[in-house]
Each structure stands twice: as C-alpha cells, then as structure tokens.
C-alpha positions in Angstrom: -3.1 22.4 20.3 -3.6 22.7 24.1 -3.8 19.5 26.2 -7.5 20.1 27.0 -8.4 20.7 23.4 -6.6 17.5 22.4 -8.3 15.5 25.1 -11.7 16.8 24.0 -11.0 16.1 20.4 -9.9 12.5 21.0 -12.8 11.8 23.3 -15.2 13.2 20.7 -13.8 11.0 18.0 -14.0 7.9 20.2 -17.7 8.8 20.8 -18.4 9.0 17.1 -17.5 12.5 15.9 -16.2 12.4 12.3 -12.9 14.2 12.3 -12.5 17.1 10.0 -9.5 17.7 7.8 -8.4 20.7 9.9 -8.5 18.6 13.0 -6.5 15.8 11.4 -3.8 18.3 10.2 -3.5 19.7 13.8 -2.9 16.2 15.1 -0.4 15.4 12.3 1.6 18.5 13.4 2.0 17.6 17.1 5.7 17.2 18.1 5.7 16.3 21.8 4.7 13.4 24.0 1.1 14.0 23.1 1.7 11.8 20.0 1.4 8.9 22.5 -2.0 10.1 23.6 -3.1 10.1 19.9 -1.7 6.6 19.4 -3.5 5.4 22.5 -6.8 6.7 21.2 -6.2 5.1 17.8 -5.4 1.8 19.5 -8.7 2.0 21.5 -10.6 2.6 18.2 -8.7 -0.3 16.6 -9.8 -2.5 19.4 -13.4 -1.5 19.1 -13.5 -2.0 15.3 -11.5 -5.2 14.9 -10.7 -6.6 18.3 -7.3 -8.0 19.3 -6.7 -10.0 16.1 -3.6 -9.1 14.0 -3.8 -10.5 10.5 -1.4 -11.5 7.8 -1.7 -12.9 4.3 0.6 -15.7 3.0 1.8 -14.1 -0.2 4.6 -14.1 -2.7 5.8 -11.1 -4.6 6.6 -11.9 -8.2 8.6 -9.2 -10.0 8.2 -9.3 -13.8 10.4 -6.4 -14.9 12.3 -3.4 -13.4 12.0 -1.5 -16.7 9.7 1.5 -16.2 8.4 4.4 -18.1 7.9 6.5 -15.0 11.3 6.5 -13.2 9.8 8.3 -10.2 12.0 10.4 -8.0 11.1 8.4 -4.9 11.9 5.0 -6.4 15.2 3.1 -6.5 13.8 0.1 -8.4 12.8 1.3 -11.9 15.4 1.3 -14.8 15.4 2.7 -18.3 15.0 0.1 -21.0 18.6 0.1 -22.0 20.1 0.1 -18.5 22.8 -2.6 -17.9 20.9 -4.0 -14.9 17.4 -3.9 -16.5 15.5 -7.2 -16.7 12.3 -8.6 -18.2 11.3 -12.1 -17.3 9.9 -14.3 -20.0 7.0 -16.7 -19.8 9.1 -19.7 -18.7 10.7 -17.6 -15.9 7.3 -16.2 -14.7 5.7 -19.6 -14.7 8.7 -21.0 -12.7 8.3 -18.2 -10.1 4.5 -18.9 -10.0 5.3 -22.6 -9.3 7.6 -21.6 -6.5 4.7 -19.6 -5.0 2.4 -22.6 -5.3 5.0 -24.8 -3.5 5.1 -22.2 -0.7 1.3 -22.6 -0.4 0.5 -18.9 -0.7 -3.0 -17.6 -1.0 -1.9 -14.4 -2.8 0.5 -13.6 -5.6 1.4 -10.0 -6.0 2.7 -9.2 -9.5 5.0 -6.2 -9.1 6.8 -4.4 -11.9 7.9 -1.2 -13.4 5.4 0.1 -16.0 7.1 -1.3 -19.0 6.8 1.2 -21.9 6.0 -1.6 -24.4 3.3 -3.4 -22.4 -0.2 -3.1 -23.8 -3.4 -4.7 -22.3 -2.9 -8.0 -24.1 0.6 -8.4 -22.6 -0.6 -7.7 -19.1 -3.4 -10.2 -19.6 -1.0 -12.8 -20.8 1.2 -12.4 -17.8 -1.7 -12.7 -15.4 -3.0 -15.8 -17.2 0.4 -17.5 -17.0 0.4 -17.1 -13.2 -3.3 -18.1 -13.0 -2.6 -21.3 -15.0 0.0 -22.4 -12.5 -1.7 -21.3 -9.2 -5.4 -20.8 -9.9 -6.3 -21.0 -6.2 -4.4 -17.8 -5.3 -5.7 -14.3 -5.5 -3.7 -12.5 -8.2 -3.2 -9.0 -6.7 -1.9 -6.7 -9.4 -2.5 -3.7 -11.8 -2.3 -0.2 -10.4 -4.5 2.6 -11.9 -1.4 3.9 -13.7 -0.8 0.5 -15.4 -4.5 0.3 -16.3 -4.5 3.8 -17.8 -1.3 3.3 -19.7 -2.2 -0.1 -21.2 -5.6 1.3 -22.2 -4.0 4.1 -24.2 -1.5 1.7 -25.6 -4.2 -0.7 -26.8 -6.8 2.0 -27.8 -9.5 0.7 -25.5 -11.2 2.0 -22.4 -9.9 1.4 -18.9 -13.1 -0.5 -18.1 -12.3 -2.9 -20.9 -8.8 -3.3 -19.6 -10.1 -4.2 -16.1 -12.5 -6.7 -17.6 -9.6 -8.3 -19.6 -7.5 -8.6 -16.5 -10.4 -10.2 -14.5 -11.0 -12.7 -17.4 -7.3 -13.5 -17.3 -7.3 -14.3 -13.6 -7.0 -11.0 -11.7 -8.5 -11.2 -8.2 -7.9 -7.8 -6.6 -6.5 -4.5 -7.7 -3.4 -2.8 -6.3 -4.2 0.7 -5.0 -0.6 1.7 -5.7 0.6 4.6 -7.9 -1.3 6.7 -5.4 1.8 8.0 -3.5 0.3 11.4 -2.4 -3.0 12.3 -4.1 -2.1 16.0 -4.4 -1.1 17.0 -7.9 1.4 19.6 -6.9 3.3 16.9 -5.0 2.9 14.4 -7.8 4.6 16.8 -10.2 7.7 16.6 -8.0 7.8 12.9 -7.0 6.0 11.1 -9.9 5.3 13.4 -12.8 4.8 10.6 -15.3 2.1 8.9 -13.4 -1.7 9.5 -13.7 -3.0 12.7 -12.0 -5.2 12.4 -8.9 -8.5 12.6 -10.8 -7.6 9.7 -13.1 -6.4 7.6 -10.2 -9.7 8.2 -8.4 -11.8 7.5 -11.5 -10.1 4.2 -12.2 -10.3 3.0 -8.6 -14.0 3.9 -8.5 -14.5 2.1 -11.8 -12.9 -1.1 -10.5 -14.9 -1.0 -7.3 -18.1 -0.5 -9.3 -17.3 -3.7 -11.2 -17.0 -5.6 -7.9 -13.2 -5.6 -7.7 -11.8 -4.8 -4.4 -8.5 -2.9 -4.0 -6.0 -1.7 -1.4 -5.4 2.0 -0.7 -1.9 3.2 -0.3 0.0 6.4 0.9 3.7 7.3 0.6 4.6 9.6 3.5 8.0 11.1 4.1 9.2 12.8 0.9 8.2 16.4 -0.1 4.6 16.5 1.1 3.3 18.5 4.1 1.0 17.3 6.9 -1.9 19.0 5.0 -1.0 17.0 1.9 -1.2 13.7 3.8 -4.6 14.6 5.2 -5.8 15.7 1.7 -4.8 12.2 0.5 -6.7 10.6 3.4 -9.7 12.8 2.6 -9.8 11.6 -1.0 -9.6 8.0 0.2 -12.4 8.5 2.7 -14.7 10.0 0.1 -14.1 7.1 -2.3 -14.8 4.6 0.6 -18.0 6.4 1.4 -19.1 6.0 -2.2 -17.9 2.5 -3.0 -16.8 0.6 0.1 -14.2 -1.1 -2.2 -11.0 -0.6 -0.2 -9.9 -3.6 1.9 -7.3 -1.6 3.9 -5.0 1.4 4.1 -1.3 0.5 3.4 1.1 3.3 4.5 4.3 2.8 2.6 6.9 5.2 4.1 9.4 6.6 1.7 12.7 4.9 1.8 15.3 7.5 0.7 18.4 5.4 0.0 19.2 5.1 -3.7 16.4 7.4 -4.8 16.8 10.4 -7.2 14.8 12.7 -4.9 17.2 12.2 -2.0 20.3 12.1 -4.1 19.4 15.5 -5.7 18.7 17.0 -2.4 15.0 17.4 -3.1 13.7 15.3 -0.2 14.7 14.5 3.4 16.0 11.1 4.4 12.5 9.6 4.8 9.8 9.9 7.4 10.7 10.1 11.1 9.3 7.8 13.7 7.0 10.6 14.9 5.7 11.0 11.4 5.0 7.3 11.0 3.3 7.0 14.4 1.1 9.9 13.7 0.2 8.7 10.2 -0.9 5.3 11.5 -2.8 6.8 14.4 -4.5 9.8 12.6 -5.4 7.5 9.7 -7.2 5.2 12.2 -9.0 8.1 13.8 -9.8 9.9 10.5 -10.7 7.0 8.3 -13.8 5.9 10.1 -14.9 3.8 7.2 -11.8 1.6 7.0 -11.5 -1.5 9.2 -7.9 -2.4 8.4 -4.6 -0.5 8.6 -1.6 -2.4 7.5 1.8 -1.9 9.1 4.4 -2.6 6.4 7.2 -4.5 8.2 9.3 -4.5 5.1 9.5 -0.7 5.2 9.6 -0.2 8.9 11.6 -3.1 10.3 10.3 -5.6 12.8 10.7 -3.6 16.0 9.0 -0.5 14.7 6.2 -2.6 13.2 5.2 -3.5 16.7 5.0 0.2 17.6 2.7 0.6 14.6 0.4 -2.2 15.8 0.1 -0.2 19.1 -0.8 3.0 17.1 -3.9 1.9 15.3 -2.6 -0.9 13.0 -4.0 -4.4 12.9 -2.3 -6.1 9.9 1.2 -7.2 9.0 0.6 -7.3 5.3 2.2 -10.4 3.8 5.0 -12.9 4.2 6.2 -11.5 0.9 9.2 -13.9 0.3 10.6 -11.2 -2.0 10.3 -7.4 -2.1 12.9 -6.1 -4.6 11.3 -2.6 -4.6 12.1 -2.0 -0.9 15.4 -3.8 -1.1 16.5 -1.6 -4.0 15.5 1.5 -2.1 17.5 0.5 0.9 15.1 -1.6 3.1 17.2 -4.0 5.1 14.4 -6.2 6.4 12.3 -6.6 3.3 12.7 -10.1 2.0 10.6 -12.5 4.2 8.9 -12.5 7.5 8.1 -15.9 9.0 4.6 -16.2 10.6 6.4 -17.6 13.7 8.1 -14.3 14.1 4.9 -12.4 13.4 3.3 -14.5 16.2 6.1 -13.6 18.6 5.7 -9.9 17.9 2.0 -10.1 18.2 1.8 -12.1 21.4 4.3 -9.8 23.0 1.7 -7.0 22.9 -1.2 -9.2 24.0 -2.7 -9.8 20.6 -3.6 -12.8 18.6 -2.2 -13.6 15.1 -4.5 -15.0 12.4 -3.9 -15.8 8.7 -6.3 -14.0 6.4 -7.2 -14.0 2.7 -6.5 -11.0 0.5 -10.0 -9.7 1.3 -9.7 -10.3 5.0 -11.5 -13.6 5.5 -9.9 -15.4 8.5 -8.3 -18.7 7.3 -7.2 -20.2 10.6 
C-alpha cells in the first residue's frame, strides 16, 4: 500500500468509514515504519472511544485440572489422563483456592482447566457452586463454548440447558476462549478436537441471547495468515453487531515454548512484535463495535504491554495471581502483576489507571 493510500484509509476510518476485510488484510501485511502510523491512528480512535483510562480487574486464576481431551498443538498445559504430572483438584482443594481468592479481595475468579474427558454438566456445575459458596461476591468467569458443547453431549442435554445450569450454580460471565482462530482450515491443524467455528459462534450467540456477557479471544502467531486473522475478526464483528454481548477483545499471542506445534516444526516461534502491534491496532480500527481491547501482560511481558497500550489497547486484563497455562507454555512474566506496577506503566504514557469489574464498571 502506498503512503498516500494508507493516509487516506486511516483518515477515512477515523471519520467513520467501516473498514472492509480487504483493507484490514492490507494493513496487517505492512512491514515497514508505517506500522507506527497505523498504531497512531488506533491510539487516536481508542482515545475517542474510551478516553485516557486504562483498566484492570482484580482477579484470581483457579486451575482445576490440566487433564484435557483436546491436547491442542499450540498448548503446553494440557496432559493426558494418565500422564505422571497430570492433576485434578478435589472439592477441598478447590474451596481452599477459592478462599485464597476471597482473602485477596478479588472481584473475579477465572476457572481455568483442561477439558477433562470425564466432566459432564453436573460436574462443572458442582465446581462452580463450590467456588460460589466461598466467594459469592465475585464474578465467576468460566466455561468456554468447547466445554459447554462437550458437557452437553456428555450429559445428553442441550447447550442452552448447560448454560442455564452453570448460571444457576453461580456463573457470572462466559469465557470466549477455545476460539483460537475461527477458520476451520486452521483449527484442523492447531486444535482439531475443539468445536468447529459454526458451533463456537452458535454457543456464544446463545449465551449472549440469555443475557450472559463474554469475552472474545484470538490466538495469533501460529500457522494462520493475515487473512485468517481478519476473517476471525470479521466473525467477531458480525456477532457483536447482532448481540452486543462481548465485553472486550483479548488477543492471546501464541507462546511457542513447550508446544507440540513448534516442537514438530509446524509453527514459527510465536508472533513477532510487528504482528502483535498490527493485531492490536487493526483490531481497534476494524472492530468499530468493541470498546475494549485487552493487552495481555502475561503473554507479552510488561515492557511490550506498554507498546500495546499505545497501539489501541486500553486494558491490562487482570492481576491473575496465577496463570499456569502461560507459564507451562514458556511465559516468564505470567504469575502476578501488582496494580502499583500497572499504575507506573500507565502513568508513564500519560494515562490513568482504574480498577474495573468483569463487565467494565469502574470501581475506583
């Protein structure tokens, strides 16, 4: 794309033009200093939409099991049921971890697990209820569309019935995970055991129609192309047009260490800095119906997170306290980020840090 064409496109988008997929792909493919012009435009749009506030949620990641039916190629966390280092926490252990979350005064508990092959809907509901019993004031953020689909089949009930069971047990918001890249040809390589794109979309829409909000995620940096990333964003934009149920976009860059895809030579060593900047920026410009774009410090590291906040991002995600998924995949800054450090990063770029709820109500 010529400099004049880029300037005109960015000006048009800032004036209200809805970017096409072709235009978004052309931006994703830029490989020179013009990436900073795209980031600047995205930062301007971010400022118009949400101002200078950078948000975070005080949350706690509670890992139930690393046993997983999927064993995706991009994941270093999941284990077969009989693996030596496989674990499954019992009720007492889960309640103890929930009590620790309560003592930390979190407003959100993320239940993260492998998709255990023996878990049916009743088992998921029990786990949610144990946590809800201990910390009823927190939003329990859990259950991907893949977990909902699998547990529905396991229990012989509809996915809508599963979602209603989880809400009755204490679920607050749904995780928009298991999305990875919503292009089935890519999914066949990186996560063949997970639900296909159409099923992921159907379940997310179903949850939104029931009044349950969710995140939206994307996993860049494995085997997908720029066009695949934009196709994923197109799917999300269409859902948001219809339901308005996404709270934010959460880019989760592929961490290659300890993953089968990389170890087998099927994927590169993760996304580059250019790829990450353009994903944040183009997402901000293309997803005109999203207010919030999270910059996942546990995946990116603290310094590059600041770059993301200058490229269209406005949210840190959470304090986390624990992220075994990223740690097992090689993330070296994935355990806990103190709000004091978030404030230092934020104020260094002239922005203001605020604590939020899971659904983006400002709490301070």
